[in-house]
N, C-alpha and C positions, 0 to 999 in steps of 0.2 A: 266864316272866309273861306273860300271855293280854291281847291288847289286846282292847278289845271295842267302841272307837270308831272310824270309818272316818275318815281325815284330808281336808279337805281335797283334790283330785287333778290339780288343774290345774297345768300346770308351767308357770311365766312363762319367756318366751324368755330375758329375759336371762339366769337360771339356766345355761340353755344356753351363750348367748354368752360367759359366764366362766368356764365350767369350759374351754369349748375352749381362750380365751383364755390361763389358766393352765397348761392343757396344752402347748400351742406355746411358752412360754415356758420353761414346766420342760424341754422338746427343746431347746431354742436353747442355753440353759445347757449342759446335758449335755454335749452336741456341742460346741461350742464350750472347754471345759475339761478338759483333757488333761496327759500328757507333752509331746504334739506341741498348741501350743495353735494352735488356726483362729480365722481373724476371723472377725466375727459378720456384716461385709459380704461378705467371700468367700465364706462358706456360702452366705447369702442369695443372692447370685448363681449361686452353683454348682447350687440349688433352682430357681432361674428358668429357669436354661438347661434345664434335663431338661424345661421344660413346652412341648407344642406349638407352632411360630410364633412362639417366641420366641427371643432370642438376648441372652445377658448377658456380659459381662467378666467375669472373675474371676480374683483376683490369687493363688489359691491354686498350688501347685507342682503337679507332676504327683504327688510324694509322699506331698503334704496330700492330693490331691484322692481318693487310693487311699483313706488313712487313714479320710478321713468315707463314700464310700461304700459300704469294704470293710470297716470296722471299727465306727465307729462307728454310722451310720445302722442297720446291721442289730441290734447291740444295744438301739440305740431304741426299734426298733419291736418286738423283742420283749419288751422292757419294758411297754411297752404292752400288749401282747395276753396276757400273762403277769398282770401287774395290774389290768389291768379285768377279764379273767374269772375272777380269784379274788374280785377286790372285787362282779362280779355275781351268781358261786355264792354267795358268803356271806350277801348279800341275802336271793337267792331261798331259799336254806335256812332262815334268820330266817323268812321268810315262810309254809311249809307245814310249817315247825316249829312255829311260835308262841314262840319261844324266842329271846332276842336274843343267847344267847352260840353260838349255830351257827355253824360255819363250814366253808369246804368243807372240812375234814379230819373232819365230824363221823361221816361214815359209812365208818371208814378206809380213805379211800382214800389219803391220806399212808402210811399202812403200808403198803398194797398196792403202792405205785409205790416206797417203801423196798425191797422183797421182792424186787421185778421187778428193781430195778436192782440190789440185791446180789448178786441170783442171773448177772444178765448181767456184769457187773465180774469176781466170781470163776468163772464157768464157764465165759463166752465166750472166743471164738476170740481176741478182745483181753484176755485174763487181764495182770490187773493196768495196764491202760488203763480209759479212760473214752468209748471211743469212741462219740458218739453214733448212729450207725449201729446199734449195739447194744443201749447201753443204753436210749435212746427208747422203742423198740418192745415191750421187756421192762416197763418201767416202767408206760407206758401200757397193757398187758394187765392187771400187777398192780392198778391202778387201780382199774381195770373189773370187774375179779375181785371186788375188795373192796367196791364198790360192790354190785354183785351180792348178793352173798352176804351182806350188812348187810340189803340189801333181803327179803331171802325170808325169812330169820331173824328180821325184827321184823316180817311178816306171817304168821308162822303163830298159827292163832287168829284174834281182834280186833283188826286192825293198831291201834293210836294211834302218835301221835306219841312218848310216852313209851317205849314196844317197841322203834322205830325206834331212838333214840338209844344206848339200852341195847344192841340187837344191834350197834351200831358202834362203841360202846367196846369189846362181847366181842372182836369180827372185830381190832377195830385191838391188842387185848393180843396175841390169836393169833398175828396175824403177827406182830408186833414179835419175840415170841419166838421164833418160827425162824428173821427173821432175823439174832438176835442169837446163835444159836446157830452160824449160818453163819458169820459174822464169828468169832466166836472161832474156829472149825475153819479160818480162812483168814487167820491174823493177815497175812500178808503182802501182800492185798491190802487192809486195814484204811484205810489215808490217801486210798487212792481212795475209797472206797466212803463215807468221812466226807466229805470234798471234796466228794461229789455232793450227802449229805442235807444241806447247810448252805445250798445255791442257789447260780449263781449265773447273771448275765445273759450271759457271753462266750459267741460264737456263730463256728463258720468259715465266716459267710456268710450268703447268703438261703435255702439250704437246710431250716434248721429252722423258718426263717418259712412259706416256702411249703406245708413240712410241716404244721404245725398252722391256718396260717390258716381252711381250710375248716370244720374243726369247730368252731374259734372263733365263727363269722360263725353258723352252723347253731345252735348252742347259742343265742347270742347272742337271736336272730331268736326262737326260740322262748320263751324267759325274756320277752324283751319282750312279744309276744302278749300272754302270759298277767299281766300285771301289773296288770291289773284286778281278777282273779279272787284276786289273793293279797291285796289288800283287802278281797274278799267272803269268804274264809277268814278273816282275821281278825276278824271277829263271832265266828266256834267254828262247828264243822260242822254243829250240827244248824239252826244260822241260816242256812248257805249251801246246806244241801240242801235248807231250806225257799224257798229263794227260785231253786231249781230249778239249781244247781251240782252236778255229780260230782264232790265231796270227791275220792274214791279215786284218779279218771283225772286230777284235774289236781295233785293229789301225786303222783302218779308222775311224768307225763308232765315237770312240774319238775324231780323228782330225778335223772331220766335225764339231762335236757340241760345242768343244772349240774355233774353228776358227769361227761360226757362232757368235758366246755369243761374241768374241771378236770384231768380226767384228760391230754388233749392236752397242755395248759401244763404240769404237772408233770411229764411226759417228757421234757421240754426244758429245764427250768429247774433241775428240783429240788425240795426242799420249803423253799416259802416261807411263811412262818407268819404271822401275826397280820393280814393283807393283808384276809381277809375277816371280820372282826372291827373294825379300826379304822375303814377309811372307811365302811361303813355305821351304825355310830352315830356318824361326825363329822357326817354328813350328816341324820341324823336331828336333829340338835341344831340343825341351820342351815334345813333345807325341810320339816321335819314328818317323820310314819311312814307318809303315803301309800307306796305299794308302785310306785301308776301316776307317782310324783314318782321315788324312791327308784332302780327298775329304770333309766331313761336314763341318769341322772346318775354311778349308783354305779361304771358301767364307764372312763368318763371320769376322774373322781375318783380310780380308782384306778389305772388308767395313770398321772396323775400323779403319783400318790402312790412309784408304784415307781420310776419315772423318777429323781427325787430321790432314794431313796436307793441306788439304785444309785451314783449320783452322789457320797453320802458314802459308800460304798464302795471306791471307786474314786478318793479323793483325802484320804482321814482318815491314813490310814497309805503314802501314799504314797511310794516308788516299788511300793510292796506296795499287796494287793489283799485288805479286809476280804471275806467271805463276806457276801453280802445278807440272807440270812437271818439272820445275826448284828443287822444294823443295823434291819432289822425288829422283830427280838425286842427289841432294846431299847428301842423303842417301845411295842410291843404287850402286853409284860409287863405294867406299869405301867399301862397304859391298862386292859386287860382287870380287872387287881383292878379298877379302878376304877365299869367297867360292872358288875362281880357285885358290888361294896358298891351300886353304885344301887340294884339290883336286887332283892336282899338287905330295903335299905331300903322299896322297893313294894310287896313281899309282905306287911311287916309290920302 
């Protein structure tokens, strides 16, 4: 479906304030709920005490403080980065392809990351384990190779949004077939591979956050700076060109930035689907279709969504834990079908 009009682009400050309040509320609930219950007062006091020139009395024990700073806070931070980046990338993909069903895995990014992680788990030095030091770089390289390959194949001849999408589907199918072959030939590592592919936000500390934070920041800034150009692209390539926009350049820059950010977070979190579908469309229903509005809010909304999804994953079958990809798929699959139905109705 191609959008032919550009909605009002001014973003009321109220929406930004409400979105950050929602994220703060979701983070507070997620931090306080768990096997080791932490009081909200104690959490707030601990956080305030870390601010410069401010001292606050906290009733948290040394053990509870360790759980807060070494387990739950890194997990929340990872959820914010992963959810925000996936939602932002999904919004950006939908803008450059003018396709409401596009998401961060459109160009085979997920398949490339999955293959890279599988090869690392099966053949890496920690065979049989899922050491992030081995899996994350391999997944990152696989995701980037898939994105670059899809773009190169999709731009052979006259590049169109349809050719790029078809190239992504083909690359994803090819890489998935290789991954399946490797899994079947190494069934002893199958459980570790499946566990990674279902997605998780469990971390060993702040190391993963520091590793992906620079890439997420750079990608987000680039996408934010191109938000108004995405509104121009919504008019169509010919109209955008007539207005002086270098369509191919804009599409390439946004594509690279979104894919780079997606590859970074997927390398650490595993495959978490549907965030890039649910969040952008939920925002469209409330604030309209302008990318100048959608881009700033999609990161915060995506972060809020994944933090809450992770809370469900941790608590639904406590003390066991669901893979977060299962939770997002539970909500995302029917949502995707609904969007597909609305898209088909709009096209007829």
